[in-house]
N, CA, C and O atoms as a GROMACS GRO file, in nm:
protein
  268
    1MET      N    1   1.640   2.196  -0.228
    1MET     CA    2   1.559   2.221  -0.104
    1MET      C    3   1.632   2.157   0.016
    1MET      O    4   1.681   2.045   0.004
    2LEU      N    5   1.639   2.230   0.138
    2LEU     CA    6   1.707   2.173   0.250
    2LEU      C    7   1.598   2.148   0.340
    2LEU      O    8   1.515   2.235   0.366
    3GLU      N    9   1.597   2.024   0.392
    3GLU     CA   10   1.496   1.977   0.494
    3GLU      C   11   1.553   1.975   0.627
    3GLU      O   12   1.666   1.934   0.650
    4ASN      N   13   1.463   2.025   0.726
    4ASN     CA   14   1.507   2.013   0.865
    4ASN      C   15   1.384   1.982   0.952
    4ASN      O   16   1.272   2.002   0.906
    5ARG      N   17   1.403   1.931   1.083
    5ARG     CA   18   1.290   1.895   1.167
    5ARG      C   19   1.330   1.910   1.307
    5ARG      O   20   1.444   1.878   1.340
    6GLN      N   21   1.249   1.954   1.388
    6GLN     CA   22   1.274   1.967   1.522
    6GLN      C   23   1.166   1.892   1.592
    6GLN      O   24   1.050   1.911   1.556
    7VAL      N   25   1.194   1.805   1.695
    7VAL     CA   26   1.108   1.717   1.758
    7VAL      C   27   1.102   1.774   1.903
    7VAL      O   28   1.202   1.809   1.965
    8PHE      N   29   0.972   1.780   1.953
    8PHE     CA   30   0.963   1.835   2.084
    8PHE      C   31   0.858   1.755   2.168
    8PHE      O   32   0.760   1.701   2.117
    9ASP      N   33   0.886   1.753   2.298
    9ASP     CA   34   0.778   1.714   2.395
    9ASP      C   35   0.692   1.832   2.428
    9ASP      O   36   0.716   1.935   2.364
   10PHE      N   37   0.603   1.833   2.511
   10PHE     CA   38   0.513   1.959   2.530
   10PHE      C   39   0.590   2.062   2.585
   10PHE      O   40   0.572   2.174   2.537
   11GLU      N   41   0.676   2.048   2.683
   11GLU     CA   42   0.758   2.144   2.749
   11GLU      C   43   0.846   2.208   2.639
   11GLU      O   44   0.854   2.330   2.629
   12GLY      N   45   0.911   2.126   2.558
   12GLY     CA   46   0.996   2.178   2.466
   12GLY      C   47   0.934   2.278   2.359
   12GLY      O   48   0.986   2.384   2.323
   13LEU      N   49   0.803   2.219   2.311
   13LEU     CA   50   0.725   2.308   2.228
   13LEU      C   51   0.690   2.429   2.285
   13LEU      O   52   0.698   2.534   2.220
   14LYS      N   53   0.647   2.424   2.410
   14LYS     CA   54   0.596   2.548   2.494
   14LYS      C   55   0.725   2.640   2.489
   14LYS      O   56   0.713   2.758   2.456
   15GLY      N   57   0.831   2.594   2.518
   15GLY     CA   58   0.964   2.674   2.542
   15GLY      C   59   0.997   2.741   2.391
   15GLY      O   60   1.041   2.855   2.379
   16ARG      N   61   0.972   2.661   2.291
   16ARG     CA   62   0.998   2.724   2.151
   16ARG      C   63   0.888   2.837   2.133
   16ARG      O   64   0.918   2.950   2.095
   17LEU      N   65   0.771   2.803   2.160
   17LEU     CA   66   0.669   2.916   2.141
   17LEU      C   67   0.712   3.053   2.228
   17LEU      O   68   0.725   3.166   2.181
   18LEU      N   69   0.727   3.019   2.347
   18LEU     CA   70   0.757   3.132   2.439
   18LEU      C   71   0.891   3.211   2.402
   18LEU      O   72   0.909   3.326   2.443
   19SER      N   73   0.975   3.152   2.330
   19SER     CA   74   1.102   3.220   2.287
   19SER      C   75   1.077   3.319   2.185
   19SER      O   76   1.158   3.409   2.163
   20SER      N   77   0.962   3.305   2.119
   20SER     CA   78   0.937   3.397   2.005
   20SER      C   79   0.894   3.538   2.054
   20SER      O   80   0.801   3.555   2.133
   21SER      N   81   0.965   3.634   2.006
   21SER     CA   82   0.947   3.768   2.052
   21SER      C   83   0.802   3.835   2.030
   21SER      O   84   0.772   3.941   2.084
   22TYR      N   85   0.721   3.767   1.951
   22TYR     CA   86   0.599   3.834   1.905
   22TYR      C   87   0.472   3.754   1.995
   22TYR      O   88   0.353   3.779   1.972
   23THR      N   89   0.511   3.665   2.091
   23THR     CA   90   0.406   3.595   2.158
   23THR      C   91   0.363   3.677   2.276
   23THR      O   92   0.446   3.755   2.324
   24PRO      N   93   0.248   3.668   2.325
   24PRO     CA   94   0.198   3.747   2.446
   24PRO      C   95   0.279   3.696   2.564
   24PRO      O   96   0.310   3.577   2.574
   25GLU      N   97   0.312   3.789   2.652
   25GLU     CA   98   0.392   3.760   2.772
   25GLU      C   99   0.296   3.738   2.898
   25GLU      O  100   0.183   3.786   2.901
   26PRO      N  101   0.346   3.665   2.998
   26PRO     CA  102   0.285   3.643   3.114
   26PRO      C  103   0.205   3.768   3.163
   26PRO      O  104   0.263   3.877   3.166
   27GLY      N  105   0.078   3.759   3.200
   27GLY     CA  106   0.002   3.883   3.244
   27GLY      C  107  -0.087   3.933   3.136
   27GLY      O  108  -0.188   3.999   3.158
   28HIS      N  109  -0.040   3.895   3.008
   28HIS     CA  110  -0.132   3.950   2.897
   28HIS      C  111  -0.262   3.870   2.892
   28HIS      O  112  -0.260   3.752   2.926
   29ALA      N  113  -0.373   3.928   2.850
   29ALA     CA  114  -0.487   3.861   2.846
   29ALA      C  115  -0.489   3.740   2.759
   29ALA      O  116  -0.566   3.647   2.786
   30LYS      N  117  -0.418   3.734   2.666
   30LYS     CA  118  -0.420   3.614   2.561
   30LYS      C  119  -0.323   3.517   2.605
   30LYS      O  120  -0.325   3.410   2.544
   31TYR      N  121  -0.235   3.531   2.701
   31TYR     CA  122  -0.120   3.447   2.740
   31TYR      C  123  -0.177   3.295   2.777
   31TYR      O  124  -0.141   3.194   2.716
   32GLU      N  125  -0.268   3.295   2.882
   32GLU     CA  126  -0.314   3.171   2.920
   32GLU      C  127  -0.395   3.097   2.807
   32GLU      O  128  -0.375   2.977   2.789
   33PRO      N  129  -0.489   3.170   2.727
   33PRO     CA  130  -0.561   3.112   2.626
   33PRO      C  131  -0.465   3.051   2.511
   33PRO      O  132  -0.496   2.952   2.444
   34MET      N  133  -0.363   3.113   2.499
   34MET     CA  134  -0.254   3.069   2.392
   34MET      C  135  -0.205   2.951   2.445
   34MET      O  136  -0.204   2.853   2.371
   35LEU      N  137  -0.158   2.938   2.574
   35LEU     CA  138  -0.101   2.806   2.626
   35LEU      C  139  -0.207   2.690   2.623
   35LEU      O  140  -0.174   2.576   2.591
   36ALA      N  141  -0.329   2.723   2.655
   36ALA     CA  142  -0.444   2.632   2.653
   36ALA      C  143  -0.452   2.579   2.505
   36ALA      O  144  -0.464   2.458   2.486
   37GLU      N  145  -0.445   2.660   2.409
   37GLU     CA  146  -0.467   2.615   2.279
   37GLU      C  147  -0.344   2.532   2.229
   37GLU      O  148  -0.359   2.434   2.155
   38LEU      N  149  -0.223   2.573   2.271
   38LEU     CA  150  -0.105   2.490   2.238
   38LEU      C  151  -0.126   2.348   2.309
   38LEU      O  152  -0.095   2.247   2.245
   39GLN      N  153  -0.169   2.337   2.421
   39GLN     CA  154  -0.182   2.206   2.478
   39GLN      C  155  -0.285   2.137   2.400
   39GLN      O  156  -0.260   2.021   2.369
   40ARG      N  157  -0.408   2.195   2.359
   40ARG     CA  158  -0.497   2.122   2.285
   40ARG      C  159  -0.443   2.072   2.151
   40ARG      O  160  -0.469   1.958   2.112
   41ILE      N  161  -0.362   2.163   2.077
   41ILE     CA  162  -0.304   2.118   1.958
   41ILE      C  163  -0.211   2.002   1.977
   41ILE      O  164  -0.221   1.900   1.909
   42PHE      N  165  -0.116   2.019   2.074
   42PHE     CA  166  -0.029   1.918   2.114
   42PHE      C  167  -0.106   1.783   2.132
   42PHE      O  168  -0.078   1.680   2.071
   43ASP      N  169  -0.198   1.794   2.216
   43ASP     CA  170  -0.274   1.657   2.253
   43ASP      C  171  -0.344   1.597   2.126
   43ASP      O  172  -0.362   1.476   2.114
   44SER      N  173  -0.381   1.681   2.040
   44SER     CA  174  -0.443   1.631   1.906
   44SER      C  175  -0.341   1.554   1.818
   44SER      O  176  -0.377   1.454   1.755
   45TYR      N  177  -0.208   1.604   1.815
   45TYR     CA  178  -0.127   1.574   1.708
   45TYR      C  179   0.001   1.496   1.766
   45TYR      O  180   0.082   1.452   1.684
   46ASN      N  181   0.021   1.480   1.883
   46ASN     CA  182   0.144   1.413   1.936
   46ASN      C  183   0.141   1.272   1.903
   46ASN      O  184   0.034   1.212   1.897
   47GLN      N  185   0.263   1.212   1.878
   47GLN     CA  186   0.288   1.076   1.873
   47GLN      C  187   0.381   1.034   1.968
   47GLN      O  188   0.499   1.070   1.963
   48GLU      N  189   0.333   0.956   2.061
   48GLU     CA  190   0.425   0.897   2.166
   48GLU      C  191   0.488   1.010   2.248
   48GLU      O  192   0.603   1.002   2.291
   49GLY      N  193   0.399   1.127   2.271
   49GLY     CA  194   0.457   1.237   2.360
   49GLY      C  195   0.529   1.338   2.285
   49GLY      O  196   0.578   1.433   2.345
   50GLN      N  197   0.540   1.326   2.152
   50GLN     CA  198   0.619   1.418   2.075
   50GLN      C  199   0.550   1.467   1.954
   50GLN      O  200   0.463   1.400   1.897
   51VAL      N  201   0.588   1.586   1.913
   51VAL     CA  202   0.546   1.636   1.786
   51VAL      C  203   0.674   1.693   1.702
   51VAL      O  204   0.777   1.734   1.755
   52ALA      N  205   0.654   1.688   1.574
   52ALA     CA  206   0.775   1.731   1.493
   52ALA      C  207   0.737   1.864   1.404
   52ALA      O  208   0.632   1.868   1.339
   53ILE      N  209   0.820   1.959   1.407
   53ILE     CA  210   0.798   2.077   1.326
   53ILE      C  211   0.908   2.056   1.197
   53ILE      O  212   1.029   2.047   1.213
   54GLU      N  213   0.847   2.052   1.084
   54GLU     CA  214   0.920   2.035   0.974
   54GLU      C  215   0.940   2.154   0.887
   54GLU      O  216   0.846   2.227   0.854
   55TYR      N  217   1.070   2.175   0.846
   55TYR     CA  218   1.106   2.305   0.777
   55TYR      C  219   1.155   2.260   0.642
   55TYR      O  220   1.220   2.158   0.624
   56ASP      N  221   1.119   2.345   0.547
   56ASP     CA  222   1.177   2.332   0.410
   56ASP      C  223   1.240   2.464   0.377
   56ASP      O  224   1.171   2.565   0.392
   57THR      N  225   1.368   2.474   0.332
   57THR     CA  226   1.440   2.600   0.310
   57THR      C  227   1.482   2.586   0.159
   57THR      O  228   1.541   2.487   0.116
   58GLU      N  229   1.447   2.689   0.088
   58GLU     CA  230   1.486   2.706  -0.055
   58GLU      C  231   1.582   2.812  -0.054
   58GLU      O  232   1.567   2.923  -0.001
   59VAL      N  233   1.695   2.765  -0.123
   59VAL     CA  234   1.808   2.858  -0.133
   59VAL      C  235   1.823   2.910  -0.281
   59VAL      O  236   1.827   2.830  -0.375
   60TYR      N  237   1.831   3.034  -0.298
   60TYR     CA  238   1.838   3.095  -0.441
   60TYR      C  239   1.987   3.173  -0.431
   60TYR      O  240   2.019   3.242  -0.335
   61TYR      N  241   2.060   3.153  -0.530
   61TYR     CA  242   2.183   3.215  -0.542
   61TYR      C  243   2.204   3.264  -0.688
   61TYR      O  244   2.143   3.217  -0.784
   62GLY      N  245   2.299   3.364  -0.696
   62GLY     CA  246   2.338   3.426  -0.821
   62GLY      C  247   2.448   3.510  -0.801
   62GLY      O  248   2.494   3.530  -0.689
   63ARG      N  249   2.494   3.562  -0.906
   63ARG     CA  250   2.607   3.653  -0.916
   63ARG      C  251   2.566   3.796  -0.913
   63ARG      O  252   2.484   3.837  -0.995
   64LEU      N  253   2.614   3.870  -0.830
   64LEU     CA  254   2.582   4.018  -0.825
   64LEU      C  255   2.668   4.093  -0.926
   64LEU      O  256   2.790   4.075  -0.927
   65LEU      N  257   2.612   4.168  -1.002
   65LEU     CA  258   2.686   4.257  -1.101
   65LEU      C  259   2.724   4.378  -1.049
   65LEU      O  260   2.657   4.430  -0.960
   66PRO      N  261   2.834   4.433  -1.099
   66PRO     CA  262   2.866   4.571  -1.043
   66PRO      C  263   2.771   4.667  -1.079
   66PRO      O  264   2.717   4.667  -1.189
   67GLY      N  265   2.745   4.759  -0.977
   67GLY     CA  266   2.645   4.871  -1.001
   67GLY      C  267   2.691   4.978  -1.075
   67GLY      O  268   2.617   5.073  -1.099
   0.00000   0.00000   0.00000
């Protein structure tokens, strides 16, 4: 297992969220509520103004046999 983590302040976390193609865009009815919820979550979980997103990656490998 490969471990990785990203640490963000609120603006970095917001940027990470908004860089995802599947999030509502400005002007969408759910855009502002999404950002308000992100702020609420950040306020609940930040430590010294930062949150960490932890990733675990499992790698599987094998040999391909000729078809």
